[in-house]
N, C-alpha and C positions, 0 to 999 in steps of 0.2 A: 589375376591379381589375388593374392592370398587375403583371407579375412584378417582383420585386426585382432591381435591377441587381447585377452581379457585385461591384461595390465595396460595396454594402450587404450582400450576402451574406458578403463577407470580414469586414467589421466585425462583423457579427452572430456569425460563427464565432469571432472573436478574443475575444468577450465570454464564451465558455465558460470561459476561464481565470480562476483565482481572483484577485480584486482588480482585474480589468479591467472598467471601466465603459464607457459609450458614448464618452466623450472619449478615454480611453486607447486604445480599440480604433481610433478614427478616426486618432489619431496614429500608431499602429503600422502601420495599413494604408497611410497616405500615405507613411510612411518607407520601407516595403518597396517600394512601387510607384515612388516618385520617386527614392530614393537608394540602394537596396540590392536591386535585382532579383535579383542573383546569390545574395545571402544568403537572400532569400525563396524562391527555387527550391530551394536547398540545404535550408532548413528544411522545405519541403513534402515533399521526397524522404525525408529522415530521419524526419520525423513519420509518413509513410505506412508506411515500413519498420518503425519501432518499433511502431506500432499492430498490424501484422500478425504480427510475430515475438516480441514480448514477452508472456509470459503469467505464470502463477503456478507457483512451485516446488511440486512434488507433495508434498513433505514439510513445508516450513515456511510456504508460501503467500506468500513474498516475490516480488517481480518478478524474472523470469529469462527468458533466451533459450533455456534448455535445460530438460529435464524436472526435473533437480535443479540448484539454484543452486550456485555455487562453494562456499559455506559448508557446505551439506549434503553436497556431494560430497567434501569434504576429510576424509581419514582422521585429520587432526590435531585435529579438533573433538571435544569431550567430549559424546558422545551421551547421557550420563546427566544432563545439565544442560540445562534448557530455559528460555529467557527469553521471556516472552509480552509482545508489544508490539502497539500498535494499528495502526501503519502501516509500510510498507517504509522510509519516511524515517527512522523511529526505529532500524531495524536499521543503516542507514548511519551515523547519528549515534553510536550505541553502538560500532560498529566503529572509528570515527575517534577517539573520546574515551576508550575503555577498552581494557584488554587481556583482555576477556572471551573465553573459549575454548570456551564451550558452543555449543549450537544455539539457534535462535530458532523462535518460532511467531508468525506475523503474523495478527492477527484481521481486519484490514481494516475496523475500526470498533469500536464499543462498543455494549453493550445499550442500547436506547432504545425501550421498548414503545410509547410515544406516537407514535413515527415508524415503527412496524411492524418494528423491528429486534430480532429475537429471537436466541436462542442459535444456531440453524441458519444464520442470515444471516451470522454472523461466524465460522463454522467451529468452533464449540465441540463439535459432534459429532465432528469430526476430531481435536480436541485430546483429547477423552474417549477416543477409540479409541487414541490414542498413549499415554495414561496407562495404559490397560488392558493394553497390551503389556508393562508392568512394567519397562522399561529406565530409566525416568526416576527418578532419586534426588532431584533438586533442581529445584523449579519456582520461577522468579523471576517475579513479577508486576510488570510495568513499565507498567501502564496509567496514563493521565493522571489528575491529581488533580481530576477533575470529578465531579459527582454520578454521571453515567453511567459514567465510568471506575472509580470506587470500587465501584459496583454490579456492574460486570463482573468486577472483581478478586474481590469477595465470592462471586459465582456460581462463578467458576473455583476458588476456594478450597474451596467446598463439594463440587464435583466431585472435586477432588484428595483431600479427606478420605474421601469415600465409596469412591473407587477404590484408594486406596493407603495 
């Protein structure tokens, strides 16, 4: 069997993006190669750099280029208040839409035992440790209103009741 062409590899790679099927991937690949090579090169450089340099904040688990994200590093944030969200995108949305001044904790998903996602996979052990430190006075659960999101919120509520 012959190796896949570079064009086929590019289209396959583009399909890893959410909502991008075979036809969209083909359109994107042809656009970059035929009409916007400079944009494609810029995209590849920035993507490679981002993949190497962006990790998780050690405190809240959102995406960050540094050990602590700008929100956790800010002395202006209320460290007694934690808002638990599922994704880094929700941190951005809340920051843009509200004047919330507390800190965040990003789960990176929600409990889903059928998919093998338990408390440890979404960082609940780290959240529990944070609650044990005793500085948190208010815990805001902002999980999505799905069965898994509600189960996750319930589980976190139980941890909070036991710990504090």
